[in-house]
N, C-alpha and C positions, 0 to 999 in steps of 0.2 A: 805574742801571738798564741792563739789557742793550740794545744796540742791536737794532733790528728786522732780521730776515734778508731780505736782497734776494730779490725774486720768483724770479730765475732760479738761485737757489743752493740745492740740495737740502738737507735736514736733515743735519746730522752724525749718525754712527752713534752709538749708546750702547754702552758696552762694560761688560759685567757682570763684575767681577773678584772672584775668591775670595780674600780676604785671608788664610785659614788660620785655625787655632783659636786662635793666640796671638801669640808674638813676630814682629816685622816679618820676620825672615829665613825664616819659612815660607811667605811667599808665593812663588809660581812666577817664573821669570825673566820669562816672557811677561806675568803679571801686573804685575810691577814696571815693565816697559817701557811697558804701556799706561798705567799711572798716571803715569810721566813725562811722557806726552804730553797729559795730561788738562788742561782749562782749567776744568772745573767737576767736583767730586768729591762725591756724596752718600754718605755714609759711615754704617755701623752703629756702635752704641754700643761694642762689644768689639773694635774693630781697634786694633792697637797704634798709639799717637801717634807713634811714630819713623816710620810709612810717610809722614808729612807731608813728611819729608824728601826723598822722592822725587818730590813736586810742589809744591815750596814757593809757586810763584807762582800756582797754582790757587786757585779759591774753594772753599772746603771747607764744606759744608752738612750739619749733623748732622741725620740722619732717624732716629735710634736709636729702637728699639722696647722695648728690654729695661730692665727696672728692679732688676737685681741691685745690691745695695749692697756697697760696699768693694772693688769690682774696678777694675783699671787698664783704661782705654779712651779713645778719643777723645772721648767725649761724657761730660757731667756725668751720673753713674748716677741722680741724683734727678730728672732731667727727665722731663716727661710723654713718654709714647709718641708718635710722630709717626703720624697717621692714614694708613692705605695710599692712599686717595684723593689726599692731599696729595703723597705721594711719587711717584705716577704722574703728577699734574700737573706736578711739578717737574722730571721726566725730560723730559717732552714738551716744556715751556717753554724749557729750555736747549738741548735738541737743536734745535728750530725756531728758537731765536735764532742757531744756526751755531756753537755751542761744541762742543768735544769733550768728551763727558761720560763720567765713570766712575761705574758704581754699585757702591761698594766694600762688598762683603757678608763677614761673618764665616764663617770655614769655607768650605763650598763653596756657590756660589750656588744650586745645584739640591737642596739638602738643607734642607728646612725654611726656606727664604729667601723665601717669597712670590713666586718668580721667575715662575710663570705669570701672576701678576695684572700684573706690571710688563711682561711680554712682551706681553700682550694689549692694554695701553694703548698701547705703541709700535706694535703693528700696527694698531690702528684709527686712529693718526695717521700711517701710512705711514712711520714711521721704522725704519731699519735697526738692527740689533743684533749684537754679537758676544758670546759667552759664553767666558770664562776659568775653567776649573776651579780649584778650591782644595783644601786638605786638610781633611777634616772631622775634628770633634773626637772621633768614634768611632775614628779611625784614630790620633788622636794619643794617646788614652787607652791604646790597645792597644800603641803603641810605647813608651811611657812606662813600663808594667807588664810588659813583655816578655810579653804574652800574646797570641798570633795569634787574630784573630777567626775563622779556619778551622782545623780541625784534620783531618789526614788520616784518612778513615774514620770518623770520629764528628762533625765539625763541617763539613758540606758546604753549609750554607746559613747566611746571616746576615740578619736583619730589622732595619730602622731605623725606629723609632717615635717619635713626639712624644707626651711626657705632657701637654703643654699643648693643649687642644682648644677649638674655638670655643664650646661650651655648657659649659666647664668640668668635662666629664666625662672620665674615665680609662678606656681600653680597653687591656687586655694579653691577648695570645693566646700560644699554644703553636703557632707556625707555622713556626718555623725552629729549627735546632739552636742558634743563638746569636741572642739578641735584645738589641739597643742601644737605650736609652730616652734621649732627649734632653729637657732642660728638666724634670728630674724632680725638682729639689732639694726643692721644696715639698710633693711628693707620694710620698714614700718609704714612709710607713706604708700608703697606699691602694693603691701599686704592689704592695706585699708581699702584700695580700689579694687583688687582682686576679690576680696571677700564680698563687697557689695555687688560686683559683676556677678559672684556665684550665688546670689540670692539671699545673702544674710542681710536682715534690716539693719539700716544705719545706727539704729539705737540698742542694737545687741550688745550686751555688757562683754567687756574684755579686759583682761589685767595683764601687765607686763611685769616681768621679774627678771633681774639681771643678777649674776653670781648666786643663783640659788644654792643653799647649802653653805655659804660662807658667812663670817661675821658681818661683812661689809655689803650684804645684799641689799637691793633696791627693789621695792614694789610700788607700782602705780595703777590707779584705775582709770579706765577709759571706756569709750563705746567704739564699735567698729568705724564709725565715721571719724573718730578724733585719735586714732592710733599714731597718727603721725607727729602728735605733740609729745608723744614719748621717746622721741629721738634725742633730744638734748639730755633728758634724765638720764638714759641708759648708754650714752654715746660709748664706743670702744670696750663694752663689756658684753660677754656672753649672755644671751638672752633668750628667754622663752615667752611666748604669747599664748595665752589661754583665751578661747572665745566661746560664747554659747551658754548652755545650761550650767556648766560647771564653773563659770566665770563670775557668777553673781554672788554677792553676799549671802550667807545662811541667815535667815531670819529677817523679819522686818526692821529696817533701820540699823542692822548690824554692820560693822566695819572691821572685818577680820583682817584686812591689810594692815591697819592700824595695831590691832591686837597682837598679830604674828609678829609684826615688825618690833613692838615694845618687847615681847617675850624673848626675842632672839637679840635684842640690844643693836638693831640695825636701823639705818635712816631709812624714812620712807617718804614718798611722794605725796603731797596733799592733793589727791585728786579723787577722793571718794564721793561718788554721787555726780549726776549730771550737771548740777549748778556750779561744782567745783572743777569741772573739766578744763577750764581756761588758765587754771594754775598748774597745768601738768608739769611745767619746768621748775616749779619752786620745790625744794627740799626742805624738811623740818627735822632736826635732829630729834632723835627718840629720847624721851625723859627718862 
């Protein structure tokens, strides 16, 4: 049991740290330093286990929410999701006990990380906090595939949207030149329909990346009309989908997904170009 906090000692601040989208070296220098100082770490499921080496003496508490199977992460992927209220209570308790607390979140804390709920709990308890940003999976996917999310003259806006909603509904709009959908792996067929209903042409370029930032990342090329074909390729893996101006290859005849995959030593789906979309389920080992 943690000792009670002395009355005259203020609560220790909580630091929200973005772990990045994959391997441990994608964390920022500041994030790594805050982790080294931690006494208690509340961590997400998809954070790299190697991050434990930065705070080997801290108490690590699994508060993972994601249930993707077959992925590498600090938590057992088969475990039940942690209720948000429990996470809030743990943050407050350990800070009030006088511990230095790090809330380690996958990607960036402010992007679909329920950061506002945890901040509200700390505010209500009068506990200070710091936020250390991290690399989000949308940026990791763009880097891996060599496809900038913004393009001069045609891609001047980017929208980040979650495919997982509280009421299990899926909303897709045509509100930006490039749209990125998080947590979309189980809803690719529905996303394809919603995008067309929102006015995206059926032949709009789209690419799918699962486990961006990891050595076993997969990437496949599609059109809005053929997104459902990526379901088998990326099944059971945390997935982001990029649609629109930022989804097309850079330069005529370029195949950035192949080049990005080769550079990172990851497998790739052989789906580059409209003529190859029928092979969306086929994987080719990277040479």
